[in-house]
C-alpha positions as a Python dict, from the first residue, in 0.01 Angstrom:
ca = {
    (1, 'M'): (0, 0, 0),
    (2, 'T'): (39, 90, 369),
    (3, 'P'): (-135, 410, 480),
    (4, 'V'): (165, 524, 683),
    (5, 'L'): (474, 705, 566),
    (6, 'D'): (814, 553, 621),
    (7, 'G'): (1172, 576, 502),
    (8, 'A'): (1242, 856, 254),
    (9, 'A'): (874, 963, 250),
    (10, 'L'): (910, 1099, 606),
    (11, 'P'): (1025, 1450, 687),
    (12, 'P'): (1389, 1444, 806),
    (13, 'G'): (1418, 1371, 1178),
    (14, 'Y'): (1082, 1201, 1219),
    (15, 'G'): (976, 838, 1244),
    (16, 'T'): (653, 678, 1139),
    (17, 'V'): (543, 706, 1504),
    (18, 'N'): (645, 1009, 1710),
    (19, 'P'): (536, 1016, 2074),
    (20, 'F'): (357, 1329, 2197),
    (21, 'V'): (392, 1378, 2571),
    (22, 'V'): (137, 1594, 2753),
    (23, 'V'): (313, 1711, 3070),
    (24, 'R'): (149, 1788, 3402),
    (25, 'G'): (363, 1836, 3709),
    (26, 'P'): (636, 2047, 3867),
    (27, 'G'): (794, 2277, 3609),
    (28, 'G'): (572, 2143, 3333),
    (29, 'A'): (694, 2082, 2981),
    (30, 'P'): (1005, 2303, 3016),
    (31, 'A'): (1123, 2088, 3308),
    (32, 'F'): (1054, 1772, 3107),
    (33, 'L'): (1263, 1913, 2820),
    (34, 'R'): (1550, 1990, 3062),
    (35, 'F'): (1529, 1637, 3205),
    (36, 'V'): (1545, 1475, 2859),
    (37, 'T'): (1836, 1705, 2768),
    (38, 'D'): (2030, 1634, 3087),
    (39, 'V'): (1969, 1259, 3109),
    (40, 'L'): (1943, 1147, 2745),
    (41, 'D'): (2136, 1424, 2565),
    (42, 'G'): (1816, 1539, 2398),
    (43, 'R'): (1833, 1838, 2164),
    (44, 'E'): (1531, 2065, 2143),
    (45, 'T'): (1420, 2180, 1799),
    (46, 'R'): (1394, 2549, 1884),
    (47, 'A'): (1189, 2629, 1571),
    (48, 'A'): (905, 2413, 1707),
    (49, 'H'): (893, 2584, 2051),
    (50, 'T'): (546, 2746, 2067),
    (51, 'V'): (397, 2916, 2372),
    (52, 'D'): (18, 2955, 2383),
    (53, 'A'): (-171, 3271, 2485),
    (54, 'D'): (-202, 3134, 2842),
    (55, 'D'): (183, 3109, 2866),
    (56, 'L'): (173, 2727, 2860),
    (57, 'L'): (390, 2545, 2610),
    (58, 'I'): (153, 2418, 2341),
    (59, 'H'): (418, 2250, 2125),
    (60, 'A'): (785, 2163, 2147),
    (61, 'E'): (999, 1891, 1995),
    (62, 'I'): (1311, 1727, 2130),
    (63, 'R'): (1538, 1487, 1944),
    (64, 'V'): (1677, 1184, 2127),
    (65, 'G'): (1905, 982, 1905),
    (66, 'G'): (1708, 915, 1588),
    (67, 'S'): (1368, 991, 1744),
    (68, 'T'): (1158, 1302, 1791),
    (69, 'I'): (939, 1347, 2098),
    (70, 'M'): (669, 1612, 2078),
    (71, 'V'): (579, 1783, 2406),
    (72, 'C'): (323, 2025, 2549),
    (73, 'D'): (196, 2142, 2885),
    (74, 'A'): (-137, 1997, 2997),
    (75, 'K'): (-411, 2256, 3015),
    (76, 'P'): (-570, 2269, 3363),
    (77, 'H'): (-897, 2121, 3233),
    (78, 'W'): (-737, 1835, 3035),
    (79, 'A'): (-770, 1479, 3165),
    (80, 'S'): (-454, 1307, 3279),
    (81, 'T'): (-300, 1093, 3006),
    (82, 'P'): (-23, 879, 3156),
    (83, 'A'): (227, 720, 2921),
    (84, 'L'): (549, 525, 2935),
    (85, 'F'): (823, 517, 2677),
    (86, 'Q'): (1126, 305, 2614),
    (87, 'V'): (1467, 436, 2516),
    (88, 'Y'): (1749, 217, 2387),
    (89, 'V'): (2079, 336, 2536),
    (90, 'R'): (2442, 227, 2515),
    (91, 'D'): (2503, 222, 2892),
    (92, 'V'): (2210, 165, 3127),
    (93, 'D'): (2426, 225, 3435),
    (94, 'D'): (2542, 567, 3309),
    (95, 'V'): (2187, 675, 3230),
    (96, 'V'): (2072, 569, 3578),
    (97, 'V'): (2351, 778, 3736),
    (98, 'R'): (2251, 1077, 3522),
    (99, 'A'): (1882, 1027, 3605),
    (100, 'R'): (1955, 1022, 3979),
    (101, 'A'): (2153, 1345, 3936),
    (102, 'A'): (1842, 1492, 3771),
    (103, 'D'): (1631, 1386, 4075),
    (104, 'A'): (1461, 1090, 3910),
    (105, 'E'): (1352, 792, 4116),
    (106, 'V'): (1505, 464, 4005),
    (107, 'V'): (1205, 230, 4002),
    (108, 'T'): (1395, -73, 3871),
    (109, 'E'): (1772, -90, 3913),
    (110, 'P'): (1966, -209, 3607),
    (111, 'T'): (1849, -570, 3580),
    (112, 'P'): (1914, -862, 3344),
    (113, 'F'): (1602, -934, 3140),
    (114, 'H'): (1500, -1193, 2883),
    (115, 'G'): (1649, -1176, 2535),
    (116, 'G'): (1993, -1086, 2671),
    (117, 'Q'): (1865, -741, 2767),
    (118, 'R'): (1938, -523, 3067),
    (119, 'L'): (1677, -271, 3166),
    (120, 'A'): (1615, -6, 3426),
    (121, 'R'): (1305, 199, 3495),
    (122, 'L'): (1302, 560, 3603),
    (123, 'R'): (1032, 793, 3727),
    (124, 'N'): (1013, 1164, 3779),
    (125, 'P'): (716, 1401, 3761),
    (126, 'W'): (723, 1395, 3380),
    (127, 'V'): (823, 1056, 3251),
    (128, 'A'): (869, 692, 3342),
    (129, 'P'): (1109, 558, 3081),
    (130, 'R'): (1243, 210, 3060),
    (131, 'V'): (1600, 215, 2936),
    (132, 'R'): (1757, -88, 2773),
    (133, 'A'): (2099, -184, 2646),
    (134, 'D'): (2280, -490, 2518),
    (135, 'S'): (1956, -628, 2385),
    (136, 'V'): (1794, -806, 2101),
    (137, 'A'): (1486, -600, 2020),
    (138, 'P'): (1159, -784, 1962),
    (139, 'S'): (1160, -630, 1612),
    (140, 'E'): (1478, -827, 1539),
    (141, 'G'): (1331, -1160, 1648),
    (142, 'P'): (1114, -1403, 1456),
    (143, 'D'): (768, -1282, 1359),
    (144, 'E'): (587, -1508, 1603),
    (145, 'L'): (442, -1489, 1951),
    (146, 'P'): (698, -1561, 2224),
    (147, 'T'): (665, -1885, 2416),
    (148, 'W'): (799, -1736, 2742),
    (149, 'R'): (539, -1654, 3005),
    (150, 'P'): (582, -1576, 3376),
    (151, 'D'): (525, -1870, 3609),
    (152, 'P'): (196, -1781, 3784),
    (153, 'S'): (294, -1981, 4094),
    (154, 'A'): (630, -1801, 4133),
    (155, 'P'): (671, -1471, 4313),
    (156, 'P'): (691, -1177, 4071),
    (157, 'S'): (1036, -1089, 3945),
    (158, 'S'): (1186, -753, 4040),
    (159, 'V'): (1120, -638, 3683),
    (160, 'H'): (746, -704, 3722),
    (161, 'R'): (716, -607, 4089),
    (162, 'T'): (890, -269, 4057),
    (163, 'I'): (675, -143, 3769),
    (164, 'D'): (358, -261, 3939),
    (165, 'E'): (454, -80, 4261),
    (166, 'A'): (554, 236, 4073),
    (167, 'L'): (230, 258, 3875),
    (168, 'T'): (-14, 159, 4149),
    (169, 'A'): (-220, 466, 4238),
    (170, 'P'): (-220, 575, 4600),
    (171, 'E'): (-547, 503, 4777),
    (172, 'S'): (-618, 875, 4803),
    (173, 'E'): (-663, 905, 4424),
}
């Protein structure tokens, strides 16, 4: 028997895996929650909103579609823990417009990708999501390693180049 809960064994509104985002940056976790609300129609679970004695948000939860994202402010002494997450959306172009309106940087413009997918990548001080639509998810494919690999002699595609540029640390760090 698997050690993880799934299906009906889970509390309503939660998946087997629920990302927990530790936010450091302008406006902190409250700004991240506003961004997810404005761009992805997230809905905060107000009952989970917990402020610590130092006035930092120690726990919050926001629902996006069928997923729950847990969120907190980084304490000043905590190490940085960067993360990326992927969100499946109906209309990549609409989400990119909404992200720009929320002052996000578009790292990768909506781009055709393998598997019939279109993806875009966004970055703001809190999150660097990859949004995808019109796709066949890897979980829907055969249970085998893909045979596709990038051609090492070819220049990098925009999909690969843009994420590498976005995540490369400045030399001052």
